[in-house]
C-alpha positions in Angstrom: -6.7 -6.3 -23.0 -7.2 -2.9 -21.0 -7.8 0.6 -22.6 -4.8 2.4 -23.9 -3.8 6.1 -23.2 -4.7 8.0 -26.4 -3.8 11.9 -27.0 -0.5 13.5 -26.2 0.8 11.4 -23.7 4.7 9.6 -23.7 6.0 7.1 -21.4 7.9 8.4 -18.2 11.5 7.9 -18.6 13.9 7.9 -15.5 15.3 11.5 -16.5 11.9 13.0 -15.8 11.8 11.3 -11.9 14.4 13.0 -9.2 14.7 10.8 -6.4 13.8 13.0 -3.3 12.0 15.9 -4.8 8.4 16.1 -5.6 7.0 15.6 -9.2 5.8 18.2 -11.0 3.4 16.2 -13.2 1.1 12.8 -12.6 1.9 9.7 -13.5 -0.7 7.3 -15.4 -0.7 4.0 -16.3 -1.4 2.8 -19.7 -5.4 2.5 -19.3 -5.3 6.2 -18.4 -5.4 4.9 -14.5 -4.1 7.9 -12.3 -0.7 6.1 -10.5 0.8 9.1 -8.7 -0.2 12.4 -7.9 1.4 15.3 -9.2 3.7 16.4 -5.9 3.9 13.1 -4.7 8.2 12.1 -3.7 9.8 8.7 -4.6 12.6 8.3 -2.8 13.7 4.8 -3.9 15.3 4.3 -7.3 13.5 0.8 -6.9 10.0 2.6 -7.5 11.3 4.8 -10.1 12.5 1.7 -12.0 8.8 0.0 -11.7 7.7 2.7 -13.2 9.7 3.0 -16.1 9.8 -0.1 -16.6 6.5 -1.5 -16.5 5.3 1.6 -18.5 4.2 5.0 -16.9 3.0 7.8 -18.9 2.8 12.0 -18.6 0.6 14.6 -20.2 3.6 15.8 -23.3 2.1 19.3 -22.1 2.7 18.7 -18.1 5.6 17.5 -19.3 7.5 20.2 -21.2 10.3 21.6 -19.9 10.4 24.7 -16.9 12.5 27.2 -15.7 14.7 25.3 -13.6 14.0 25.9 -10.0 16.7 25.8 -7.3 14.8 25.4 -4.1 12.2 23.1 -4.7 9.7 22.4 -1.5 11.7 19.4 -0.6 9.8 19.1 3.0 6.3 18.5 1.6 7.2 15.0 2.1 6.8 15.3 5.9 3.3 16.8 5.2 1.0 14.6 6.7 -1.4 14.9 4.1 0.7 12.9 1.4 0.2 9.9 2.7 -3.6 10.3 3.6 -4.4 11.2 -0.1 -2.3 8.6 -1.5 -3.9 5.8 0.3 -7.4 7.6 -1.2 -5.6 6.9 -4.5 -4.5 3.4 -3.6 -8.1 2.4 -2.5 -8.8 3.6 -6.5 -6.3 2.0 -8.1 -6.5 -1.5 -5.9 -10.7 -1.1 -7.1 -10.0 -1.0 -10.5 -7.5 -4.0 -10.6 -10.1 -6.0 -8.4 -12.6 -4.8 -11.3 -10.7 -5.6 -14.2 -9.4 -8.8 -12.8 -13.0 -10.0 -12.2 -14.1 -9.0 -15.8 -11.6 -10.8 -17.7 -9.5 -7.1 -18.2 -6.4 -8.2 -16.8 -3.7 -10.7 -18.9 0.4 -9.4 -18.4 -0.5 -6.2 -16.3 -2.2 -8.3 -13.0 1.1 -8.4 -11.7 3.1 -5.2 -12.4 0.1 -3.2 -11.2 0.2 -4.9 -7.7 3.5 -4.3 -7.5 3.0 -0.9 -8.2 0.3 -0.2 -5.2 2.3 -2.2 -2.9 5.5 0.3 -4.0 3.0 3.1 -3.4 2.1 1.3 0.5 6.2 1.3 1.7 6.4 4.9 0.3 3.1 6.1 1.9 4.2 4.5 5.4 7.7 6.3 5.2 6.4 9.9 4.6 4.0 9.1 7.4 2.9 5.8 9.3 0.1 7.7 10.8 -1.7 9.0 8.3 -1.5 6.0 6.4 -3.3 3.9 9.7 -5.7 6.8 10.0 -7.2 7.0 6.4 -7.8 3.2 6.4 -9.1 3.5 10.2 -12.2 5.8 9.1 -13.1 4.5 6.0 -16.3 2.8 6.1 -17.4 3.5 3.1 -15.0 1.9 1.0 -15.5 -2.2 0.0 -14.6 -4.5 2.3 -12.5 -6.3 0.0 -10.4 -3.3 -0.8 -10.3 -1.5 2.4 -9.2 -5.1 3.9 -6.6 -6.1 1.6 -5.0 -2.6 2.1 -5.2 -2.5 5.8 -3.4 -6.5 5.7 -1.0 -5.2 3.4 0.1 -2.1 5.1 0.2 -4.3 8.4 2.6 -6.6 6.6 4.9 -3.3 5.4 4.5 -2.2 8.9 5.8 -5.6 10.9 8.4 -6.6 8.4 10.0 -3.4 9.2 10.0 -3.9 12.8 11.3 -7.2 11.7 14.5 -5.3 10.1 13.0 -7.1 6.5 15.0 -5.0 4.3 12.6 -2.8 1.6 12.7 -5.2 -1.4 12.1 -8.5 0.6 9.0 -7.0 2.3 7.5 -6.7 -1.2 6.3 -9.7 -1.9 4.6 -10.3 1.6 3.0 -6.9 0.8 1.9 -8.2 -2.3 0.3 -11.3 -0.8 -1.5 -8.5 1.6 -2.9 -7.2 -1.6 -4.1 -10.6 -2.7 -5.0 -13.1 -0.3 -8.6 -13.4 -0.9 -8.7 -12.9 -4.3 -10.3 -16.1 -5.1 -13.5 -14.4 -3.0 -13.9 -11.5 -5.4 -16.5 -13.2 -7.4 -18.6 -13.5 -4.3 -17.5 -11.1 -2.3 -20.2 -9.0 -2.6 -22.6 -11.0 -1.6 -21.1 -12.0 1.3 -20.7 -8.5 2.7 -24.6 -8.0 2.5 -25.4 -11.8 3.8 -27.2 -11.9 6.8 -28.2 -16.0 6.8 -25.6 -18.4 7.3 -23.4 -19.9 4.7 -24.5 -21.9 1.8 -22.6 -25.0 1.8 -21.2 -24.3 -1.5 -20.3 -21.3 -0.1 -18.9 -22.4 2.7 -16.7 -24.7 0.4 -15.6 -21.7 -1.6 -14.2 -20.2 1.4 -12.5 -23.1 2.9 -10.6 -23.4 -0.1 -10.3 -19.7 -1.5 -6.7 -20.2 -0.1 -5.4 -23.0 -2.6 -7.9 -21.4 -5.2 -5.8 -18.0 -4.6 -2.8 -19.6 -5.1 -3.9 -21.1 -8.2 -5.4 -17.8 -9.6 -1.9 -15.5 -9.3 0.0 -17.9 -10.6 -1.9 -18.1 -14.0 -1.7 -14.7 -13.6 2.2 -14.6 -13.6 3.1 -14.9 -10.0 5.8 -17.0 -9.5 7.8 -15.3 -6.4 7.5 -18.0 -3.8 7.1 -15.8 -0.2 4.0 -14.3 -2.0 2.4 -17.7 -3.1 3.5 -19.7 -0.3 2.0 -16.4 1.8 -1.1 -16.8 0.3 -2.1 -20.4 0.4 -1.2 -20.4 4.2 -2.6 -17.2 5.4 -5.1 -19.4 7.4 -2.9 -22.2 8.7 -2.4 -22.0 12.9 0.2 -23.2 14.4 -1.5 -26.0 16.3 -2.5 -27.5 12.9 -5.8 -26.3 13.3 -5.9 -24.4 10.6 -6.5 -24.9 6.2 -5.8 -26.3 3.8 -3.3 -28.1 4.8 -3.1 -28.2 8.5 0.7 -27.2 8.7 1.9 -27.4 11.9 4.4 -25.0 13.6 7.6 -25.0 12.2 5.9 -25.8 8.8 4.7 -22.0 8.9 6.8 -19.5 7.8 7.5 -15.9 9.3 6.4 -14.2 6.2 2.7 -16.5 6.3 2.6 -16.0 10.0 2.9 -11.8 9.4 0.0 -12.3 7.2 -2.3 -14.5 9.5 -1.9 -11.6 12.0 -2.5 -8.6 9.8 -5.9 -10.5 8.1 -7.1 -11.4 11.4 -6.6 -7.8 12.7 -8.0 -6.4 9.6 -11.3 -8.2 9.4 -11.9 -8.0 13.0 -11.9 -3.7 12.9 -14.1 -3.8 9.7 -18.2 -4.1 10.3 -19.7 -7.8 8.5 -23.2 -8.7 8.3 -23.5 -10.9 11.1 -21.4 -8.6 13.7 -20.4 -5.2 14.6 -16.7 -4.0 14.0 -14.5 -4.2 17.0 -13.3 -0.9 18.3 -8.9 -1.7 17.8 -8.0 -2.5 21.4 -11.1 -5.1 21.8 -9.4 -6.5 18.2 -5.7 -6.7 19.8 -6.9 -8.2 23.4 -8.7 -11.3 21.2 -6.0 -11.7 19.2 -3.4 -11.6 22.1 -6.2 -14.3 24.2 -7.5 -16.0 22.0 -5.4 -16.5 19.3 -2.2 -16.1 20.7 -1.7 -20.3 20.9 -2.5 -20.6 17.0 -0.7 -17.7 15.9 2.5 -16.1 16.5 1.9 -13.9 20.5 5.5 -12.5 19.7 4.7 -11.3 16.2 0.7 -9.6 17.8 3.3 -7.9 20.3 4.9 -6.4 17.9 2.0 -5.2 15.9 0.2 -4.0 18.4 3.1 -1.6 19.7 3.7 -0.7 16.1 0.7 0.5 15.7 -0.2 1.6 18.9 -3.0 0.6 21.8 -5.0 3.6 19.9 -4.2 3.5 16.4 -4.3 6.8 14.7 -7.5 7.2 13.0 -9.4 5.3 16.1 -12.1 7.4 18.4 -11.9 7.4 21.7 -13.9 9.0 25.0 -11.9 11.2 27.2 -12.6 11.8 31.3 -14.0 15.0 30.7 -16.8 13.4 28.7 -15.3 14.8 24.9 -15.6 12.7 22.4 -12.1 12.8 20.5 -10.0 10.7 17.3 -6.5 9.9 17.9 -3.9 11.8 15.2 -1.1 10.5 15.9 1.4 8.0 17.8 3.5 9.2 20.5 6.4 7.4 22.5 3.6 6.6 25.3 1.3 4.4 23.6 -1.4 5.0 25.6 -1.3 8.6 25.3 -1.5 9.6 21.9 -2.2 13.1 20.4 -6.2 13.5 20.0 -8.4 15.8 18.1 -11.7 16.3 20.3 -14.7 16.9 17.8 -17.6 15.9 20.1 -19.1 18.0 23.5 -19.8 16.4 26.8 -23.7 17.3 26.1 -23.2 15.0 22.5 -23.0 18.2 20.6 -20.4 18.7 18.0 -17.7 21.2 18.0 -17.8 23.5 14.9 -13.7 23.0 14.7 -11.6 19.7 16.3 -9.2 20.9 19.2 -6.2 19.8 20.4 -6.4 17.6 23.7 -3.4 16.7 25.8 -4.0 13.0 27.2 -1.4 13.0 29.3 -3.8 15.1 31.4 -5.9 13.9 34.3 -9.1 15.7 32.8 -8.4 13.9 28.8 -7.0 11.0 29.9 -8.6 8.1 27.0 -11.1 6.2 29.0 -12.1 3.8 26.2 -12.8 3.4 22.6 -16.1 4.6 20.6 -17.1 2.8 17.7 -16.6 4.5 14.7 -20.2 3.8 13.7 -21.2 6.1 16.4 -20.2 9.5 14.5 -20.1 8.4 11.0 -21.5 11.8 10.1 -18.4 13.6 11.2 -16.1 11.9 9.0 -15.9 14.7 7.0 -15.0 17.3 9.4 -12.2 14.0 10.7 -11.0 13.4 7.2 -10.1 17.1 7.5 -7.2 16.9 10.1 -5.2 15.0 7.9 -6.7 15.9 4.1 -5.5 19.5 4.1 
């Protein structure tokens, strides 16, 4: 059992949450884990209902009635830092969930926890997709397991939305993205440090992890077919070369195909012990050229169009010699909004400067590995995290 809240807290009721208005107080789960910061905006009845049904709490002191404010600042829904900060919180929540699972401290509350994270991913992406994408592309300090699962889940949300799948129908796939490698969590820290070839037992664990993850999730109370099917088959390939069931094209469902692509891309753009992270353009090219026949090339093209050739958070070199970070996508995927933070002579700028990449002097010439500029991460995060 997880620890319970102590002190002056009460359960959230439906009347505490007004759709489309900033929360006047922070919301916690039964273990005292922060779920939503004050000021976060809930737009859907579904997310409000999940918070109420699964047991969310507020401090009695902070939830005392306050004088009415007829003109609440609902414009905060579109402020960029909301979604950026929300993904920082999601990292903490997912890590806490994984830690509790590994210690045996989760029973009935595993599914509600994952569902709450999935719903928050939907909300954050609805508010500001650029900030959500940037947050994960700029993070090379959080654990691989946390970032990989969050990034895969977010890509599932974005591709699913692009396909026109309704909000509720996208949730099982987002939850699959958050949990698809759960059977490897107990050895992930070892794999993250290992530079030698895999031992036979490790190879067996990796080959078995899709089916093992499905079984673990079923024991934790997962019953949704889409969630379980996507987890079991996310390493299947259209030509039958995948595992564990060697399924062929038509037998691989659309949600599973989406998760397979999200999983591959997310793994490519993260540092691994045996190789450096690929820049996103290289990962996309490799996906299209080397995985196009094994995965779904239509979905790969859809993902590239959705996140951009140069995704938010990507580090790029400009024609004038400056190094910049991508801030926002534009209708022209080759010309996003960027901010330069390194001068042509290699010296850092005191304050990042906006550059127009449609101008020849500021044209993007290519991408630069983030690892070359990790010392600038605080400055870069400041562009979103006001």
